[in-house]
Structure formats: C-alpha cells, structure tokens
C-alpha positions in Angstrom: 0.4 64.2 -24.8 2.7 61.3 -25.4 2.3 61.9 -29.2 3.0 65.6 -28.7 6.0 64.9 -26.5 7.4 62.4 -29.1 6.8 64.8 -32.0 8.1 67.9 -30.2 11.0 66.6 -28.1 13.7 66.7 -30.5 12.9 70.1 -32.3 12.6 72.0 -28.9 15.7 70.2 -27.6 17.7 71.1 -30.7 16.4 74.6 -31.1 17.2 75.6 -27.3 20.5 73.7 -27.3 21.7 75.6 -30.6 20.6 79.0 -29.2 22.1 78.4 -25.9 25.4 77.2 -27.3 25.4 80.1 -29.6 25.2 82.5 -26.7 27.6 80.7 -24.5 30.8 82.4 -26.0 29.1 85.9 -25.2 28.3 84.9 -21.6 31.9 83.6 -21.0 33.5 86.6 -22.9 36.0 88.8 -20.9 36.9 91.2 -23.7 36.0 95.0 -24.2 32.2 95.6 -24.0 31.7 92.1 -22.2 30.0 93.9 -19.3 27.2 94.9 -21.5 26.9 91.6 -23.4 27.5 89.1 -20.6 24.1 89.8 -18.6 22.3 89.8 -22.0 23.6 86.4 -22.9 22.8 84.9 -19.4 19.4 86.2 -19.4 18.8 84.6 -22.9 20.3 81.4 -22.0 18.2 81.1 -18.7 15.1 82.0 -20.6 15.8 79.2 -23.3 16.4 76.7 -20.5 13.3 77.8 -18.5 11.2 77.8 -21.8 12.3 74.1 -22.6 11.5 73.0 -19.3 8.0 74.6 -19.5 7.3 73.2 -22.9 8.4 69.7 -22.2 7.3 69.3 -18.7 5.1 71.8 -17.2 2.8 72.3 -20.1 1.9 68.7 -20.7 1.3 68.3 -16.9 -1.0 71.3 -16.8 -2.6 70.1 -19.9 -3.3 66.7 -18.3 -4.8 68.1 -15.1 -7.1 70.5 -17.1 -8.5 67.8 -19.2 -9.1 65.5 -16.3 -11.0 68.3 -14.5 -13.1 69.1 -17.7 -14.0 65.4 -18.0 -15.2 65.4 -14.5 -17.0 68.9 -15.0 -14.9 70.6 -12.0 -12.8 73.1 -13.7 -10.5 74.6 -11.1 -11.0 78.4 -10.5 -7.1 78.7 -10.0 -6.4 77.3 -13.6 -9.0 79.7 -14.9 -7.5 82.7 -12.9 -4.2 82.0 -14.5 -5.4 81.7 -17.9 -7.3 85.0 -17.5 -4.2 86.6 -16.0 -2.1 85.3 -19.2 -4.8 86.7 -21.6 -4.7 90.0 -19.8 -0.8 90.2 -19.8 -0.2 89.5 -23.4 -2.1 92.4 -24.7 -0.4 94.7 -21.9 3.1 93.9 -23.6 1.8 94.3 -27.2 0.4 97.8 -26.5 3.3 98.9 -24.4 4.4 102.4 -25.7 7.2 102.1 -28.4 8.9 105.1 -30.1 11.0 105.5 -33.1 14.6 107.0 -32.8 16.7 108.0 -35.4 20.6 107.6 -35.0 21.4 111.1 -34.1 18.7 111.0 -31.5 20.0 108.0 -30.1 23.4 109.3 -29.8 22.0 112.5 -28.1 20.1 110.7 -25.7 22.8 108.1 -24.8 25.2 110.9 -24.2 22.9 113.0 -22.0 22.0 110.0 -19.8 25.4 108.1 -19.5 26.7 108.4 -15.9 30.3 108.3 -17.3 29.7 111.4 -19.4 28.2 112.9 -16.2 31.0 112.0 -14.2 33.4 113.5 -16.9 31.5 117.0 -16.9 31.9 116.9 -13.0 35.6 116.2 -13.2 36.1 119.1 -15.7 34.2 121.3 -13.3 36.1 120.1 -10.4 39.6 120.9 -12.1 38.3 124.0 -13.3 37.6 125.1 -9.6 41.1 124.1 -8.5 42.9 126.5 -10.8 42.2 129.2 -8.1 44.3 127.1 -5.7 47.5 127.7 -7.7 48.5 130.7 -5.7 49.0 129.0 -2.3 51.8 130.9 0.0 52.4 129.5 3.3 50.4 130.7 6.2 51.3 133.9 8.1 53.4 133.3 11.2 52.8 135.7 14.2 54.5 135.6 17.5 53.5 137.9 20.6 55.6 137.8 23.8 55.0 139.7 26.8 57.6 139.9 29.8 60.8 141.9 31.0 63.0 141.4 27.8 65.0 144.7 27.5 64.4 146.6 30.9 63.0 146.2 34.2 59.7 147.4 33.0 57.3 144.7 31.5 56.8 145.2 27.8 55.4 143.6 24.7 57.3 142.0 21.6 55.3 141.1 18.5 56.6 139.7 15.3 55.1 138.4 11.9 56.6 136.7 9.1 55.3 135.6 5.6 57.1 133.7 3.2 56.5 133.4 -0.6 57.8 131.1 -3.1 59.0 132.4 -6.7 56.5 133.6 -9.2 57.6 130.8 -11.4 56.4 128.2 -8.9 52.7 129.7 -8.8 52.7 130.1 -12.7 53.8 126.5 -13.0 51.1 125.3 -10.7 48.7 127.2 -12.6 49.6 125.7 -15.8 49.5 122.2 -14.3 46.0 122.8 -13.1 44.9 124.2 -16.5 46.5 121.0 -18.0 44.2 118.9 -15.8 41.3 120.6 -17.1 42.3 120.1 -20.5 43.0 116.5 -19.8 39.5 116.0 -18.2 38.0 117.5 -21.3 39.9 115.2 -23.6 39.0 112.2 -21.5 35.3 113.4 -21.8 35.6 113.7 -25.4 37.1 110.1 -25.7 34.3 108.8 -23.5 31.6 110.6 -25.8 33.3 109.1 -29.1 33.4 105.5 -27.5 29.7 105.9 -26.4 28.7 107.2 -29.8 30.5 104.3 -31.6 28.8 101.6 -29.3 25.3 103.3 -30.1 26.1 103.4 -33.9 27.3 99.6 -33.8 24.2 98.6 -32.2 22.0 100.7 -34.3 23.4 99.7 -37.5 23.4 96.0 -36.5 19.4 96.5 -35.7 19.1 98.3 -39.3 21.0 95.4 -40.9 18.9 92.7 -39.1 15.6 94.5 -40.1 16.6 94.5 -43.9 17.8 91.0 -43.6 14.7 89.9 -41.9 12.7 91.5 -44.9 14.6 89.8 -47.6 14.5 86.5 -45.8 10.6 86.8 -45.6 10.7 87.2 -49.3 12.7 84.0 -49.7 10.5 82.3 -47.3 7.5 82.9 -49.3 9.3 81.5 -52.5 10.2 78.4 -50.4 6.5 78.0 -49.3 5.4 78.1 -52.9 8.2 75.8 -53.9 7.1 73.2 -51.0 3.4 73.4 -52.1 4.3 72.8 -55.8 6.5 69.9 -54.8 3.7 68.4 -52.7 1.2 68.7 -55.5 3.9 67.1 -58.2 4.2 64.3 -55.6 0.5 63.6 -55.1 0.1 63.4 -58.9 3.1 61.3 -59.3 5.2 63.6 -61.3 8.2 63.5 -58.9 9.5 61.4 -56.0 9.3 61.9 -52.3 13.0 63.2 -52.2 11.9 66.6 -54.0 9.1 67.1 -51.3 11.6 66.2 -48.5 14.0 68.8 -49.9 11.6 71.6 -50.3 10.5 71.0 -46.7 13.8 71.0 -45.5 14.9 74.2 -47.2 11.6 75.9 -45.9 12.2 74.9 -42.3 16.0 76.0 -42.5 14.8 79.4 -43.6 12.3 79.5 -40.8 15.2 78.6 -38.4 17.3 81.4 -39.8 14.6 84.0 -39.5 14.2 82.9 -35.9 17.9 83.2 -35.0 18.0 86.8 -36.8 15.0 87.8 -34.6 16.5 86.5 -31.5 19.7 88.6 -32.3 17.5 91.6 -32.9 15.8 91.3 -29.5 19.4 91.2 -28.1 20.6 94.2 -29.9 17.3 96.0 -28.9 17.9 95.4 -25.4 21.5 96.6 -25.8 20.3 99.8 -27.3 17.8 100.1 -24.3 20.7 99.9 -21.9 22.8 102.3 -23.8 20.1 104.9 -24.0 19.1 104.0 -20.2 15.3 103.7 -21.3 12.6 101.9 -19.8 10.4 101.6 -22.8 11.0 99.7 -26.0 12.8 101.5 -28.7 12.2 101.2 -32.5 14.9 102.3 -35.1 14.2 104.3 -38.2 14.3 101.4 -40.6 13.9 103.8 -43.5 17.5 104.8 -43.1 20.0 103.4 -45.6 22.8 101.1 -44.9 
C-alpha cells in the first residue's frame, strides 16, 4: 500500500488538479450560455475531487481491511456485497440503451422539447386571441326612474346611452394587436435559431472530438512502437537512456491528451443531452463530414 501510494500520489494529484483548474473558468463564467456550462463544470470538478480522495485514501484503507480479513480467513459479507453490487452496476451502465441522432434530428428534437419554444407558441396563441378585443366600446349605460316627475300621476322614466370611439381608434388597436402577434412570431423564430445554433455548436464539437480521438489513437500507436524500439535499442546498448525517456514521455503525453479530449467529449455529450432533454445517452453520427 505504501509503495502504491508513493508511486501514484503525484500522477493522481497532477491529473485531477490540471483537469479541475481547467474547468474552473467554466464554473465561474457568467457569460452567455454559462447557465448550461456552469452546472456541468461543477459536477466534473466535484467528481474529480471525490475520485482523488477515493483513490488516495478510501481504496488503500479498504484494501488493507480486505487483506487482513483474508489473512484471518474471515471475509466480511458486507465487503463481498459491495463488490457484487459494483460488478452488477458496471455492466448495467455499459448496456444502457444508446441511440444515434443526426444533426437535423437533434435540432428537431431540441426544438420540439424546449420549454422556451413551447412558451413562444403559447405567447403567439395568446396574442392571436387578443385580436378580437380590439373593438371594445364602453359599457351601455341605462337609467330607470319611477316617481312623480311631470304630473301628479306616478310615472316611469327610462334612458339609455352608448358611446363609441372613432373607427380609427379600433383600427389602430387591431393593428397594434396584430403587430404583437408578429412580434411574438419573430421572438419564437429568434429562439429557434438560437437553440439550433447551440445544438450545431455542441454537435460539431462532438464530431470534431471524435475525429480528433481517432487521429490521436493512430499517433498513440506510433508512439508506442517508438517506445518499444527505444527500449530494445537501450537494452542492446545501441543508444542511451535519454532516448528511452523521451519516447516514454511522448507516449504518456499523448495518453494525457487523449484523456482530456475524451473528458471534453463527455461534457459536450452531457450538454447535448440537456439541449435535447433526453434521459438516455445520445451518440452522434460520426460518419458526417466536418
């Protein structure tokens, strides 16, 4: 346990610190679109901190407890239960249904489920209903009197009055309400275009990341072969230790770069799920050209 902690302490701390600091500007951002990125960055930073604590503290302690109980031939049922649950949960995530969506399907689904778009449709319907209220004359005034007004005999007096505004007033009110309907339609169109722009941005970032990972994996295979060749040349005495260290450093650097790209892919995938308001994982069409 001590050797493992000594060997892995620095890589784990550096990896989590670099990733957490990289997402810190996103978590503190207040610019446009920050309401979508800020929760994602907070979740990622919290997950990295939790994973670091689990790796450096919890796992060594659990390992020590399990090994001591195995030495005494008394394996705890609770530990076995946790291991069994972990083994069952991992396949459950792996077999979770995933569907592939194209860019147009993603835009249509996001538009049909977005609450702002639905609110815009209701706003248009509301303004359209209000057009009928453009003709709104004042209420009819009626007056009935009973008494001795003109003679000694008791009689009734009834009167009614109704006032109307000029016709130009009602026409202007109707034009105003029709203009409100058109404004609501323009606002809905703007919201649909904004939503489509966000979906396209996330989709193309996922597509770019997919092509980038594919290219980096090809470079990783070359660096791996270079590392093996350098190790063989060092063993045979054909070169010094510096070439081996350089090859190993390039290989590890490429691994870290691929890891960062995949982490960014996970964030963008979560953003796409939020835009589409989907509970299931979503895959993009990687055959689409950039």
